[in-house]
Structure formats: structure tokens, C-alpha cells
N, C-alpha and C positions, 0 to 999 in steps of 0.2 A: 663306696662312692665311685662314680664313673671317672674314667681317665680324663675326660674333658673338664669335668668339675674340679679335679685335682690340679690340672694345669691352670685353670682360671684362678683358683685360690692361690697357687704359687705366684702367678704373674701379678695379681692385685697386691698381694702381701709384699713382694719384692719391689715393685715399682713405687708403691706408696712409701715403703720404708726408706728407699734410696733418696727420694725427693724430700721427705720429711727430715732425713739426716742432713741433707744439703742446706735446708732452711735453718735448721737448728745450729749447724756449724757456722753459718753466716751470722746468726743471732749472737752466738758466743764470741765470735771474732769481733763483731761490732761492740759488744759489751766490754771486751778486754782491750778495745782500741788497737787492734792489730793493723798491720800495714795492708791497706786495701789496694796497693799497687803491686802486691805480690801476685805472681801468675795463678796460684791456687785461689787466692781471694777473687781475682778477676773472673775465674771460671765460675765460682759460686755466685758472684754477682750476676753474671750473664744468664745462668740457668734459673735463677730465682727472681730476677727483675720483672719478667712478664707478668707474674702474679702479684709480687709485692708492691710494685709501684702503684697500680690502681688501688690496692688495699690500703696503702698509706694515706691516700686522699680521704679515706673514711675513718681510719683508726690512727690517730696521732701517736707519736712516741711519748713515753712517760719518763722524762729525764734521760738517763743513759739507756733505758730499756727500749728496744725496738718492739713495741707491743704488737705491731702488725705481723711480725715474724712469728711471735708466739701464738697469736690467734690463728694464723695460717697453719702452723704446725698442728695445733689442737684440732682445728677444723678438718684438715686432711686426715689426721689420725681417726677422727670420728667417722668421716666418709669411708675411709678404708675399712674400719671395723664394721660399719653398716653393710658395705658390699660383701665382706666376708660372712657376715651374719646371713645375708640373703642367699649367698652361695651354699649355705648349709653347714657352716662351721660351728654355729651355735644358735641359740634362740634367746636373745637378751632384749630387754626393753631399752628405749632411747635414753632414759636417765642413767642406766647402768653403762651403756656404751659411752656416754659423755664422760662419766667418772673414769672409766677405763682409758679413754683417750687422754685425759689429763695425766693419769698415772703412767701411761705408756710414754708420753712426751718427757715426763720427769725421768723415767728409766733410760730413755734414749740419751738425754743430756748427761746422765751419770756415766753411761757406757762410752759416750764420746770422750769424756774426761779420762776414763780408765784407759781407753785405747791410746789417747794422746800421750798420757804419762808413760805407757809401755813403749810406744814408738820413740818418744823422746829419750828414754833410758837406753834403748838399743842404739839409737843414733849417737849418743854420747860415748858408747863403747867402741864404735867402729871407726872413729876418726873425726876429722874436722867437720863439725856440723854447723859452723858459723857461716859458711858460704852457701849452705843448702837452703833454698827458699821454704821448704817444708819445715825445717828445723826452726827457722825464725818465727814462723806462724805458730808452731807448737809452743815455743817459749812464750809468745804473747798470750796464747790461749790458756796455758797452765799457770802463768804468773799470778793471777788473782787467787788461785787456789793454793799455790805453794808459798807465797810470801808470808802469810800468817804462820804457817807451819814451820818455816825456816827460823822464825823467831823463837820457837819453842823446842824444836827437834835439833839437837846438836849434830854437827858434822863430825863423823868419826874418821880421822885421817883425812883422806881425800874423797871420802864417800858421803854424798848427800842422801840421807835417809828420808827426807821429807816426801819424795814421790811414793815411796813404799808406804809411809804412814797415810798419805792421801788416798792411795788405792784401798788400804784397809778400811779407812773411814767411809769411802764411797761404797764399798761392799756392805758395810753395816747399814748404810742408808737404804741400799737395795733390799736388804733383809727386812728392814722396818716397813718399807713400802709393800713388800709382798705379804706382810702380816696384817695390813690394814683390812678391816672388813669391807666387803663389797668390791674389792679390787682383785681381779683375776690376773 
């Protein structure tokens, strides 16, 4: 591959991944009813609103789910995969790219949770995380995932093992996704 082609692949992959990540984090924060006056939430709102606000006029929310965000994430993932396909990274058909886009969005959501749990654990070790705006968002984000586990997984001494169990379960889901036929 030529150098310019590699640079184009890198830029398309990185820029699409970052924006899709922002859209999905906004989706997850809305789903978990996080504080949208938090500075990080406001950043996500500002960078995603130009695309999401017009899309919400067409695609209404389904209960607590911001379906416009999900459709945007899958659509952007599909467009990014299509561009990468055209740049020479692969030669896949449109149905395969659409299925791969849905799988990639699911994987991204899982990785967001894994990173959130790890960062939350590190913040809990280094000191007072209650005044930290990132820590409060991480608590809101991971609460729906950890609450059911905390009912089942006992705390040993002062150590909450539910984040570790959640990460293990999320990794199992990633393995299952990787094993599904037709998903690369």
C-alpha cells in the first residue's frame, strides 16, 4: 500500500472511531440518566448536537433509549467501513458491512464500559473521587451494570469485586461476538 493510502486509512479510522465513541458515550450517559450539566457531558452534547438534533426530528426516542444516537453510531460505522473498504482495506458487500457495523457498535459499547470500570477503579485507589466530575459520570455510567452484580457478588472486606466480575462478563460477551459467523 502507498503511504498516502495508509495515512487516509488511519485518518478515516481514527476520526470515525472518535466521533462514534462520543456519540455512544452520550447515548450511554443519557440511558443511565447521568448529570448533563457535568463539563464532560456538556462537551459531548456540543460535539454531537449538530448531527443528532436534526436526526431526532426523523427518529424519535423509544422510551429511555435515544434511538437517534444508536442509528447515528451504526450509520457512521457503516460509512467509515465503506470508506475503508473503498480505500483498499477489504472487499466486502454492503450487507456484510452493515452487519459488521452493528457488531462494531456493540463492541465499542462494551469497550466503553470496560474502560469506564478500569478508570473508575483507578480513581477509587488514588484518593477522593467524589469531587471529580469524571468520577461522578463514571459512577452514573457504570451503575446500571454494577447494581445487579452487587446484589450477587459479595464485598470482601472493603473490596468491591463487582467491577472485576463485570469486566470478566464483558470480555466473555466480546468473545461470543467474535465467534458469530459473518462478523469480522
